[in-house]
C-alpha positions in Angstrom: 112.0 63.6 86.6 115.0 64.9 88.7 114.0 66.5 91.9 114.3 70.3 91.7 117.1 72.1 93.6 115.7 75.7 93.5 112.3 77.3 93.8 112.4 78.3 90.1 113.0 74.7 89.0 110.1 73.6 91.2 107.8 76.2 89.7 108.7 75.2 86.2 108.0 71.6 87.0 104.5 72.5 88.2 103.8 74.6 85.1 105.0 71.9 82.6 103.0 69.1 84.2 100.0 68.4 82.0 98.1 65.7 83.8 95.8 67.3 86.5 96.6 64.9 89.3 100.3 65.0 88.5 100.2 68.8 88.6 98.5 68.7 92.0 101.0 66.2 93.3 104.0 68.3 92.1 102.5 71.5 93.4 102.0 70.1 96.9 105.5 68.5 96.9 107.0 71.9 95.8 105.2 73.7 98.7 106.4 71.1 101.2 110.0 71.2 99.9 110.0 75.0 100.2 108.7 75.0 103.7 111.3 72.6 105.0 114.1 74.5 103.3 114.9 71.9 100.6 114.7 74.4 97.7 117.2 77.2 97.2 115.9 80.8 96.9 117.3 81.1 93.4 115.8 81.9 90.0 118.0 80.0 87.6 115.5 78.8 85.0 112.9 80.7 82.9 109.2 80.0 83.1 107.5 78.5 80.0 105.4 80.7 77.8 102.4 78.5 78.5 101.7 75.7 81.0 101.1 72.0 80.2 97.5 71.1 79.6 95.7 67.7 79.4 93.9 66.6 76.2 90.6 67.1 78.0 88.7 69.3 78.7 88.2 70.8 75.2 89.0 74.5 75.5 86.4 76.9 73.9 86.1 80.6 73.5 83.5 82.2 75.9 80.8 82.6 73.2 80.9 78.9 72.4 80.5 77.6 76.0 77.3 75.6 76.4 74.6 76.7 78.9 74.5 75.0 82.2 70.9 73.9 82.1 68.1 74.1 84.7 69.3 75.7 87.9 69.4 73.1 90.8 69.5 70.1 88.6 72.4 67.6 89.0 73.5 68.4 85.5 73.7 72.1 86.3 75.6 71.4 89.5 78.1 69.2 87.7 78.6 71.9 85.1 79.1 74.5 87.9 81.6 72.3 89.8 83.5 71.5 86.5 83.8 75.2 85.7 85.1 75.9 89.2 87.6 73.0 89.0 88.9 74.4 85.7 89.4 77.8 87.3 91.3 76.2 90.3 93.4 74.1 87.9 94.5 77.3 86.0 95.0 79.0 89.3 97.7 76.5 90.3 99.7 77.6 87.3 99.0 81.3 87.9 100.4 81.1 91.4 103.6 79.1 90.5 104.2 81.3 87.5 104.0 84.4 89.7 106.7 83.0 91.9 109.0 81.6 89.2 108.7 84.6 87.0 108.8 87.5 89.5 110.0 86.1 92.8 113.5 87.5 92.5 112.1 91.0 92.4 110.6 90.7 95.9 111.6 89.6 99.4 111.6 86.0 100.4 108.2 86.5 102.0 106.7 86.9 98.5 107.6 83.3 97.7 106.3 82.1 101.1 102.9 83.7 100.4 102.5 82.6 96.8 103.7 79.1 97.2 101.1 78.8 99.9 98.5 80.1 97.5 99.6 77.6 94.9 99.2 74.8 97.4 95.8 76.0 98.3 94.7 76.1 94.6 96.0 72.5 94.2 93.9 71.5 97.2 90.9 73.3 95.9 91.1 71.5 92.5 91.5 68.1 94.3 88.4 68.7 96.4 86.3 69.7 93.4 87.6 66.8 91.3 86.7 64.4 94.1 83.2 65.9 94.4 82.8 65.5 90.6 83.7 61.9 90.9 81.1 61.4 93.7 78.5 62.8 91.3 79.5 60.4 88.5 81.6 62.9 86.5 85.2 64.0 86.3 87.3 66.9 85.2 87.6 66.9 81.4 84.0 65.6 80.8 82.8 69.1 79.8 84.3 71.9 77.7 86.0 74.7 79.5 86.9 78.4 79.0 90.0 78.9 76.8 90.9 82.3 78.1 92.1 81.8 81.7 95.8 81.9 80.9 95.3 85.1 78.9 95.7 87.3 82.0 99.1 85.7 82.7 100.2 86.1 79.1 99.1 89.8 79.1 101.0 90.6 82.3 104.1 88.4 81.8 106.3 91.5 81.6 105.2 93.3 84.8 104.7 91.9 88.3 102.5 94.8 89.4 100.2 94.3 86.4 100.0 90.6 87.3 99.2 91.4 90.9 96.6 94.0 89.8 94.8 91.8 87.3 94.9 88.2 88.7 94.4 88.3 92.5 92.7 91.7 92.9 90.4 91.5 89.9 89.9 87.9 88.8 90.1 86.3 92.2 88.3 89.1 93.9 85.4 88.4 91.7 85.1 85.1 93.5 84.5 87.0 96.7 81.5 88.6 95.1 79.8 85.6 93.6 80.7 82.6 95.9 78.4 83.4 98.8 75.3 83.3 96.6 76.5 80.1 94.9 77.0 78.5 98.4 73.4 79.5 99.3 72.0 78.1 96.1 73.7 74.8 96.7 72.4 74.7 100.2 68.9 75.4 99.0 68.9 72.3 96.7 70.4 70.1 99.4 74.0 69.8 98.1 75.7 70.5 101.5 78.9 68.7 100.5 79.5 71.0 97.5 78.5 74.0 99.6 81.1 73.2 102.3 83.8 72.9 99.6 82.9 76.3 98.1 82.8 77.8 101.6 86.4 76.6 102.2 87.5 78.0 98.9 85.8 81.4 99.7 87.7 81.7 103.0 91.0 81.0 101.3 90.2 83.4 98.5 90.0 86.3 101.0 93.6 85.5 102.0 94.7 85.2 98.4 93.3 88.6 97.5 94.9 89.9 100.6 98.3 88.6 99.5 97.7 90.3 96.1 97.1 93.7 97.8 100.0 93.3 100.2 102.5 92.8 97.5 100.9 95.2 95.1 101.3 97.9 97.8 104.8 96.8 98.5 105.7 97.1 94.8 104.1 100.6 94.6 106.0 101.8 97.6 109.3 100.5 96.2 108.6 102.2 92.9 107.3 105.4 94.4 103.9 104.9 92.8 100.5 105.8 94.3 98.7 102.5 94.6 95.1 103.4 93.6 96.1 105.4 90.5 98.5 102.8 89.3 96.0 100.0 89.9 93.4 101.9 87.8 95.9 102.3 85.0 97.1 98.8 85.0 93.6 97.3 85.1 92.4 99.5 82.3 95.4 98.5 80.2 95.6 94.8 80.8 92.2 93.5 81.9 89.9 92.8 78.9 86.7 92.4 80.8 84.5 94.7 82.8 84.5 95.1 86.6 80.8 94.6 87.5 78.8 95.1 90.6 77.4 93.9 92.9 80.5 93.8 95.1 81.1 91.9 98.4 82.5 95.1 100.0 83.0 93.4 103.4 85.1 90.5 102.1 87.0 92.8 99.8 87.8 95.1 102.7 88.9 92.2 104.8 91.4 91.4 102.1 92.6 95.0 102.0 90.9 95.8 98.7 89.0 99.0 99.5 86.3 100.6 97.4 88.6 103.4 96.3 90.3 100.8 94.0 87.4 99.2 92.2 84.4 101.5 92.6 85.8 104.2 90.3 86.2 101.9 87.3 83.3 99.6 87.8 81.0 99.1 84.8 
């Protein structure tokens, strides 16, 4: 593969990579190249309609996903870590697609922030994949949710819709559930997995913060009121329900105040 010359080319290369470890390698290389100024701030190629995917895991609709089994068992923990690894794998593509598809509509700092997010997601996947190996498993051993790219497809036309749905709804949900998951891993003595999830949780606060930062910037540029527009975009483009309980303190740290999500919570 020829080395990319522009940020858009680098994003496209990440998206098209199907092998998980290759995608991680290309994502990290793209982030390093951008930081040292080796990629032009140009958007000269289109992003693919869908990212590359490995043959495994088998992708299933939500209603066909198997149950994780008895809480606290090694089998259950492997299923949990596998599900999280799949989320992080998809999140690599979501971050790089956001840059490649919408970066020319924002200042250069937008690329700085989201390339950093993409590098974080690649690191998260690598940590979880390594932990699965330590437990005698690997990414691809279990089926995974088929709908994680749906949010990107549904918002491919509108950067503010993408920012509303992906970082400030989907990733914000991680702020709500991860502390309890960390506590449960600690209770069963899996400190190594708990440390990994704690690292991901801290990074997620920053990722949600980037979503809010650029959503507000886009609203200001368009003369839109952020809360009202967020409500409308989430109702239009997010297929699930926004459910409590909410980690209000972590959401507030990320700039996602209750006025955004409390009014449309299920």
